[in-house]
C-alpha positions as CSV (number, residue, x, y, z in Angstrom):
1,M,-24.3,35.0,3.4
2,K,-24.2,38.5,4.8
3,R,-23.4,39.1,8.5
4,R,-26.8,40.4,9.1
5,E,-28.8,37.6,7.3
6,F,-26.8,34.8,9.0
7,M,-27.4,36.2,12.5
8,K,-31.2,36.5,12.0
9,S,-31.2,32.9,10.8
10,A,-28.9,31.7,13.5
11,A,-30.9,33.6,16.1
12,A,-34.2,32.1,14.8
13,A,-32.5,28.5,15.2
14,A,-31.5,29.5,18.7
15,T,-34.7,30.8,20.0
16,G,-37.1,28.4,18.5
17,I,-40.7,29.6,17.9
18,L,-40.4,32.8,19.8
19,G,-38.6,34.1,16.7
20,F,-36.4,36.8,19.0
21,P,-34.0,38.2,19.8
22,T,-32.5,38.9,16.5
23,I,-28.9,39.2,17.7
24,V,-27.1,36.0,18.3
25,P,-25.6,35.8,21.9
26,S,-21.9,35.2,22.2
27,V,-22.4,31.9,23.8
28,V,-23.7,30.8,20.5
29,L,-21.0,32.3,18.2
30,G,-18.2,33.0,20.4
31,K,-17.0,36.3,21.7
32,D,-14.6,36.7,18.8
33,A,-16.5,34.8,16.0
34,P,-15.7,36.4,12.5
35,S,-19.5,36.3,11.6
36,G,-20.3,38.1,14.9
37,K,-18.2,41.2,13.9
38,I,-19.6,44.2,12.1
39,N,-17.6,44.5,8.9
40,I,-17.0,48.5,8.4
41,A,-15.6,50.6,5.7
42,Q,-14.2,54.0,6.0
43,I,-15.3,56.6,3.5
44,G,-12.8,59.5,3.5
45,F,-9.5,59.5,5.6
46,G,-9.0,63.0,6.5
47,R,-8.4,64.7,10.0
48,I,-11.9,63.9,11.2
49,A,-11.5,60.3,10.3
50,R,-7.9,59.9,11.4
51,D,-8.4,61.7,14.8
52,H,-11.9,61.1,15.7
53,D,-14.2,58.7,13.8
54,L,-11.7,55.7,13.4
55,P,-10.2,55.9,16.8
56,D,-13.7,56.0,18.4
57,T,-15.1,53.1,16.4
58,I,-12.1,50.6,15.9
59,K,-11.4,50.4,19.7
60,H,-14.8,48.3,20.1
61,D,-14.3,44.8,19.6
62,M,-18.0,44.2,18.1
63,C,-16.7,45.6,15.0
64,R,-13.7,45.6,12.4
65,I,-12.4,48.1,9.8
66,V,-11.9,46.2,6.6
67,A,-12.0,48.7,3.9
68,V,-11.1,52.4,3.1
69,A,-12.1,54.7,0.2
70,E,-10.3,58.0,-0.4
71,L,-10.0,60.4,-3.4
72,D,-6.6,61.3,-2.6
73,S,-4.2,58.2,-3.1
74,K,-1.6,59.4,-0.5
75,R,-4.3,59.6,2.1
76,L,-5.7,56.5,1.0
77,A,-2.3,54.7,1.6
78,D,-2.2,56.5,5.2
79,G,-5.6,55.2,5.9
80,K,-4.7,51.6,5.1
81,K,-1.3,52.0,7.1
82,W,-3.3,53.4,10.2
83,I,-5.8,50.8,10.4
84,E,-3.4,47.8,9.7
85,G,-0.9,49.3,12.3
86,Y,-3.9,49.6,14.8
87,Y,-4.7,45.9,14.6
88,A,-0.8,44.8,14.2
89,K,-0.3,46.6,17.7
90,K,-3.4,45.6,19.4
91,Y,-3.1,41.7,18.5
92,Q,0.8,41.7,18.4
93,K,0.8,40.3,15.1
94,E,2.0,41.9,11.7
95,N,-0.3,41.5,8.8
96,Y,-3.2,40.8,11.1
97,I,-5.5,42.2,8.6
98,N,-5.4,43.2,4.8
99,V,-7.4,46.3,4.7
100,K,-9.1,46.7,1.2
101,T,-8.6,50.0,-0.6
102,Y,-10.7,51.9,-3.0
103,G,-10.2,55.1,-5.0
104,D,-14.0,55.3,-5.7
105,Y,-16.3,54.7,-2.6
106,H,-18.9,53.2,-5.1
107,E,-16.9,49.8,-4.9
108,I,-17.5,49.8,-1.0
109,I,-21.2,50.4,-1.7
110,A,-21.2,47.4,-4.1
111,D,-19.2,45.3,-1.6
112,K,-21.8,42.9,0.0
113,S,-19.1,41.8,2.6
114,I,-19.4,45.2,4.1
115,D,-22.1,45.8,6.7
116,A,-21.8,49.5,7.4
117,V,-19.9,52.7,6.4
118,I,-18.2,55.7,8.2
119,I,-18.7,58.7,6.0
120,S,-16.2,61.4,7.0
121,T,-16.1,63.3,3.8
122,P,-16.3,67.1,3.1
123,D,-19.9,68.4,3.6
124,H,-20.9,68.4,0.0
125,W,-20.1,64.7,0.0
126,H,-22.5,63.6,2.7
127,A,-25.9,63.0,1.6
128,Q,-25.3,61.2,-1.7
129,P,-22.9,58.4,-0.4
130,A,-25.4,58.1,2.8
131,M,-28.4,57.5,0.3
132,E,-26.3,55.0,-1.8
133,A,-25.3,53.1,1.1
134,A,-28.9,52.9,2.7
135,L,-30.0,51.6,-0.7
136,A,-27.5,49.1,-0.5
137,G,-28.6,47.9,2.8
138,K,-25.5,49.2,4.8
139,D,-25.8,51.0,8.1
140,I,-24.3,54.5,8.5
141,Y,-22.2,56.8,10.6
142,M,-21.7,60.1,9.2
143,Q,-20.2,63.2,10.2
144,K,-22.3,66.5,10.5
145,P,-23.8,68.4,8.9
146,T,-26.3,66.0,7.1
147,S,-26.2,68.0,3.7
148,L,-25.3,71.0,1.7
149,T,-28.9,72.0,1.1
150,I,-32.2,71.2,2.9
151,A,-33.5,69.6,-0.2
152,E,-30.7,67.1,-0.1
153,G,-31.1,66.4,3.5
154,R,-34.9,65.8,3.1
155,Q,-33.9,63.2,0.3
156,M,-31.3,61.7,2.5
157,A,-33.7,61.3,5.7
158,D,-36.4,59.8,3.5
159,T,-34.3,57.3,1.7
160,I,-32.7,56.1,5.2
161,K,-36.3,55.8,6.6
162,R,-37.5,53.8,3.7
163,C,-34.5,51.3,3.6
164,G,-34.7,50.8,7.4
165,V,-30.9,51.0,7.9
166,I,-29.4,52.4,11.1
167,F,-28.2,55.8,10.8
168,Q,-26.3,58.0,13.4
169,I,-24.9,61.5,12.9
170,G,-21.7,62.6,14.5
171,S,-23.2,64.8,17.3
172,Q,-21.1,63.8,20.1
173,Q,-22.7,66.3,22.4
174,R,-25.4,63.7,22.8
175,S,-23.3,61.3,24.4
176,R,-21.4,61.2,28.0
177,N,-17.9,60.6,26.1
178,P,-16.5,63.2,26.2
179,W,-19.3,65.6,27.4
180,P,-21.8,64.2,29.7
181,H,-23.2,67.6,31.0
182,F,-24.9,68.2,27.7
183,K,-27.5,65.4,28.4
184,N,-27.6,66.4,31.9
185,V,-28.5,70.1,31.2
186,C,-31.0,69.1,28.5
187,Q,-32.8,66.8,30.9
188,M,-32.9,69.6,33.5
189,V,-34.4,71.9,31.0
190,R,-37.0,69.3,29.8
191,N,-38.1,68.6,33.4
192,G,-38.8,72.4,34.1
193,R,-35.8,73.1,36.4
194,I,-35.6,76.6,35.0
195,G,-39.4,76.8,34.7
196,R,-41.2,77.5,31.5
197,I,-38.5,77.8,28.7
198,K,-38.8,81.2,27.0
199,H,-35.7,82.1,25.0
200,V,-32.4,80.1,24.0
201,K,-29.1,81.8,23.2
202,V,-26.7,80.0,20.9
203,G,-23.1,81.4,20.5
204,L,-20.7,80.2,17.7
205,M,-17.4,81.1,16.5
206,T,-16.5,82.4,13.2
207,D,-13.9,81.7,10.4
208,P,-11.3,84.2,8.9
209,G,-11.3,85.0,5.2
210,C,-8.1,85.0,3.1
211,G,-6.7,86.6,0.0
212,V,-7.0,85.4,-3.6
213,E,-5.1,82.0,-3.9
214,P,-3.2,81.2,-7.2
215,E,-4.3,78.2,-9.4
216,M,-2.0,75.4,-8.8
217,P,-1.4,72.2,-10.8
218,I,-3.7,69.3,-9.6
219,P,-1.8,66.7,-7.6
220,A,-1.4,63.6,-9.4
221,N,-2.7,61.7,-6.2
222,L,-6.0,63.6,-6.1
223,N,-9.1,62.9,-8.1
224,Y,-10.1,66.5,-8.1
225,D,-13.0,66.3,-10.3
226,M,-14.8,63.7,-8.1
227,W,-13.5,65.6,-5.2
228,L,-15.8,68.6,-6.5
229,G,-18.5,66.4,-7.0
230,C,-22.1,68.0,-7.5
231,T,-20.4,71.6,-7.0
232,P,-19.2,73.7,-10.0
233,M,-15.9,73.1,-11.6
234,V,-13.3,75.5,-10.2
235,Y,-9.5,75.7,-10.5
236,Y,-7.5,73.9,-7.9
237,T,-5.5,75.6,-5.2
238,E,-4.6,73.8,-2.1
239,K,-6.3,76.0,0.4
240,R,-9.7,75.2,-1.5
241,V,-9.2,71.5,-0.7
242,H,-6.9,69.9,1.9
243,P,-3.4,70.2,2.9
244,Q,-1.1,68.0,1.0
245,K,1.6,67.6,3.7
246,D,-0.4,67.1,6.9
247,F,-3.9,66.6,8.4
248,S,-4.5,69.8,9.8
249,R,-7.9,71.9,9.3
250,P,-8.8,71.9,5.7
251,G,-9.5,75.0,3.6
252,W,-12.8,73.6,2.0
253,L,-14.5,74.5,5.5
254,R,-14.0,78.1,4.6
255,C,-15.7,77.9,1.0
256,E,-19.4,78.3,0.7
257,Q,-19.1,76.0,-2.4
258,F,-18.7,73.1,-0.2
259,G,-20.5,74.1,3.1
260,A,-22.1,77.1,5.0
261,G,-19.2,77.8,7.4
262,M,-19.4,77.7,11.2
263,I,-23.3,78.2,11.1
264,T,-23.6,74.5,10.1
265,G,-20.1,73.4,11.3
266,W,-20.4,74.0,14.8
267,G,-24.0,75.0,14.5
268,S,-25.0,71.5,13.6
269,H,-23.8,70.6,17.4
270,H,-25.3,73.4,19.3
271,L,-28.6,73.7,17.5
272,D,-29.0,69.9,18.0
273,T,-28.3,70.5,21.8
274,A,-31.0,73.6,21.7
275,H,-33.6,71.2,20.1
276,W,-32.8,68.5,22.5
277,G,-33.5,70.8,25.3
278,M,-36.3,72.4,23.8
279,D,-38.1,69.2,22.7
280,T,-38.2,70.3,19.1
281,E,-36.0,67.5,17.5
282,Y,-38.5,66.9,14.9
283,T,-39.5,70.1,13.8
284,G,-37.9,73.7,13.3
285,P,-38.5,77.4,13.6
286,V,-41.4,79.2,12.1
287,E,-39.9,82.6,11.8
288,L,-36.2,83.7,11.0
289,E,-34.3,86.9,10.5
290,G,-30.8,87.6,10.2
291,T,-27.8,89.5,9.2
292,A,-24.1,88.6,8.6
293,V,-20.9,89.9,7.1
294,F,-19.5,88.0,4.1
295,P,-16.1,88.6,2.5
296,T,-16.4,90.5,-0.7
297,S,-13.1,89.0,-2.0
298,G,-10.7,86.1,-1.6
299,L,-10.9,82.4,-1.6
300,W,-12.5,81.6,1.8
301,D,-15.9,83.2,1.7
302,V,-18.0,81.7,4.4
303,H,-19.8,84.0,6.9
304,G,-18.1,86.2,9.6
305,D,-19.9,87.8,12.4
306,F,-23.5,87.2,12.2
307,D,-26.9,87.5,14.1
308,V,-29.8,85.4,13.6
309,H,-33.3,85.7,15.5
310,T,-35.7,82.5,15.3
311,K,-39.2,81.7,16.7
312,Y,-40.7,78.2,17.2
313,A,-44.3,77.3,17.2
314,S,-44.4,77.1,20.8
315,G,-43.6,80.7,21.2
316,V,-39.8,80.1,22.4
317,T,-37.5,82.3,20.7
318,M,-33.8,81.7,19.8
319,H,-30.9,84.2,19.2
320,I,-28.0,82.6,17.4
321,S,-25.0,84.8,17.2
322,S,-21.2,85.1,16.9
323,K,-21.3,87.8,19.9
324,F,-22.2,85.3,22.4
325,P,-20.0,82.7,24.4
326,C,-19.7,79.6,22.2
327,G,-22.6,77.3,23.8
328,V,-26.0,77.1,24.4
329,R,-27.9,79.0,27.0
330,F,-31.4,78.1,28.1
331,E,-33.6,81.0,29.6
332,G,-36.9,80.2,31.7
333,D,-39.1,82.1,33.8
334,E,-37.4,80.6,36.9
335,G,-33.7,80.9,36.0
336,W,-31.1,80.2,33.1
337,I,-28.6,77.5,32.6
338,F,-25.5,77.8,30.0
339,V,-23.8,74.6,28.6
340,A,-20.7,74.5,26.4
341,R,-17.6,72.3,25.7
342,G,-15.4,74.6,27.6
343,S,-12.0,74.0,25.9
344,G,-12.9,70.7,24.6
345,R,-12.4,69.9,20.8
346,A,-13.1,66.8,18.6
347,T,-9.7,66.9,16.7
348,A,-6.7,68.6,17.6
349,S,-7.1,71.3,14.9
350,D,-10.7,72.2,15.7
351,P,-11.4,75.7,16.7
352,V,-12.1,76.4,20.5
353,S,-14.1,79.1,22.3
354,G,-12.6,82.5,22.9
355,D,-12.2,81.7,26.6
356,P,-10.1,78.5,27.1
357,N,-11.1,78.5,30.9
358,Q,-14.9,78.6,30.1
359,A,-16.7,76.5,32.6
360,P,-18.8,73.8,30.8
361,V,-21.9,74.6,32.8
362,L,-23.0,77.9,34.4
363,V,-26.3,78.7,36.3
364,S,-28.2,81.7,37.4
365,D,-28.5,80.0,40.8
366,K,-26.8,76.9,42.2
367,K,-29.8,75.4,43.6
368,L,-30.9,74.5,39.9
369,L,-28.2,71.7,40.1
370,E,-29.6,70.2,43.1
371,G,-31.9,67.2,43.0
372,D,-31.6,63.7,41.9
373,P,-31.7,63.3,37.9
374,G,-32.8,59.8,38.2
375,K,-36.1,60.8,39.7
376,D,-36.8,63.2,36.9
377,K,-40.2,62.6,35.0
378,V,-38.5,63.0,31.6
379,Q,-35.5,60.7,31.2
380,L,-33.3,61.4,28.1
381,V,-31.8,58.4,26.5
382,L,-28.3,57.7,27.9
383,S,-25.5,57.1,25.5
384,T,-21.8,56.8,26.8
385,D,-20.3,56.9,23.4
386,Q,-21.7,58.3,20.1
387,H,-19.7,55.5,18.0
388,L,-20.7,52.7,20.5
389,N,-24.3,53.8,20.6
390,W,-24.3,53.3,16.8
391,L,-22.7,50.0,16.9
392,E,-25.1,48.7,19.6
393,S,-27.9,50.1,17.5
394,I,-26.8,47.9,14.5
395,Q,-26.9,44.9,16.7
396,S,-30.1,45.7,18.4
397,R,-31.8,47.3,15.1
398,R,-33.2,50.0,17.5
399,Q,-32.9,53.7,16.6
400,P,-29.5,55.4,17.8
401,I,-29.6,58.6,19.9
402,T,-29.4,61.0,16.9
403,N,-31.3,59.4,13.9
404,A,-31.5,60.7,10.3
405,E,-34.5,62.8,11.0
406,I,-33.1,64.5,14.0
407,A,-30.0,65.1,12.3
408,H,-31.7,66.5,9.4
409,R,-33.7,68.8,11.4
410,S,-30.7,70.4,13.3
411,C,-29.0,70.8,10.1
412,S,-32.1,72.4,8.5
413,A,-32.4,75.1,11.3
414,C,-28.8,76.0,10.4
415,L,-29.2,76.1,6.8
416,L,-32.3,78.2,7.5
417,S,-30.2,80.7,9.6
418,H,-27.9,80.8,6.6
419,I,-30.7,81.7,4.2
420,A,-31.8,84.4,6.6
421,M,-28.3,85.8,6.8
422,K,-28.2,85.9,2.9
423,L,-31.6,87.6,2.6
424,K,-31.7,90.0,5.6
425,R,-35.3,90.1,5.9
426,K,-38.1,88.3,8.0
427,L,-38.8,84.8,6.7
428,R,-41.7,82.6,7.5
429,W,-41.1,78.8,7.4
430,D,-43.5,75.7,7.4
431,P,-41.5,72.9,9.2
432,A,-44.0,70.4,8.1
433,K,-44.0,71.2,4.4
434,E,-40.2,72.4,4.7
435,Q,-41.1,75.4,2.3
436,F,-40.9,79.2,3.2
437,L,-44.3,80.9,3.0
438,D,-45.1,83.3,0.1
439,D,-41.2,83.7,-0.8
440,A,-40.1,82.3,-4.1
441,E,-36.4,83.6,-3.8
442,A,-36.1,81.9,-0.3
443,N,-37.4,78.6,-1.5
444,A,-35.1,78.8,-4.4
445,M,-32.3,78.8,-1.8
446,L,-33.5,75.2,-0.5
447,S,-31.6,73.5,-3.3
448,R,-28.6,74.0,-5.6
449,P,-27.8,73.0,-9.0
450,Q,-25.9,69.7,-9.1
451,R,-23.1,69.1,-11.6
452,A,-23.6,65.8,-13.3
453,P,-22.9,62.9,-12.9
454,Y,-22.7,63.6,-9.2
455,G,-25.4,64.6,-6.6
456,T,-28.3,63.3,-4.9
457,N,-30.6,63.8,-8.0
458,S,-28.4,61.1,-9.7
459,V,-29.0,58.4,-7.0
460,K,-31.4,55.7,-8.4
461,A,-33.7,54.2,-5.8
């Protein structure tokens, strides 16, 4: 019997005719009862899994990591060793757990003993496994951004909603660990501390380009065809994929074939923060216009310096640019407040803002920071830890702090900005229908052709 089904039936027996709660208390099962653990599989074992997603999940006793899937057999072996080593050290027992390994994540999807998955794959491999996991009834934690295209993101969000699974995106600026000030600032803005919000500035970094890289033999340990997935077949070169000797920042982040660059890389975080403060988490802009510098040669071809202007139905305008300090500045008719990570980063090889001493919060007047947040009329949801919030949501079956629709909308705003950079003209967007108005060329950019047999269009509901 699956853990979730067992817990529901046990809960019903423990609570009689009331029929709730659906989670069995520890006094019934025992704190460390195996059936009380959430069995999780890790899909993808690169730097973000190794340095962030796994460490921040495995530390919680309510779960156990039981399997790993990875297309690079060297990284697959590293993942198994990492997880087993963690448990051996924690419980002071060698061979405490035998972590299952899979070269194809579909075997994890088919494994009924697994309750949930963490998806820490390249951007072009986000939406499809999330949809397949949802259809198999598995709960999902996934790294941002949600999708390679807006069409994929809509497919994914709709599938997750229909299946009723718990989904959390890796938007850790929502949680107190390690950046509590993001929630505090958004709550201040939502409660009118700066008056009526009029304008938002979002600053992001950019990625450098590189020269032409030579074709290389495909490593025997890499399933390159599947790694490319739904994107076109192109020759292998190491800087297109990931380093073979370490877990430093991979080259695919700087290839448009697999993502949109920093506009979705850090933009997914900062536009999510902007939406949180603006109270526009379930919608998007209605007008966009932008420009950007794109490399004209070389392997790495994501955008360089860029400038995008957007407008929301409320009349609030947003300016997203590489010219601004990395962070989000909310401007109202009674002052402004700026919030950023400062020198913080999620992984050791993440980029940081140009000023390592940048303060995480700046204000037009220190009086804006006065007052008791506990007395605010609008109280934003408190999450102390993004991964813990997901685990607790799996137990309670309540929505986590950054669900699939919120995640899709923040990613959509980034992808819309990217389209505006490409077309360099004013665009009008209908956030309800998720279509551009009277612009066939722009609407054609909402999706991409998908190389068979991969892609969200291949997923059978």
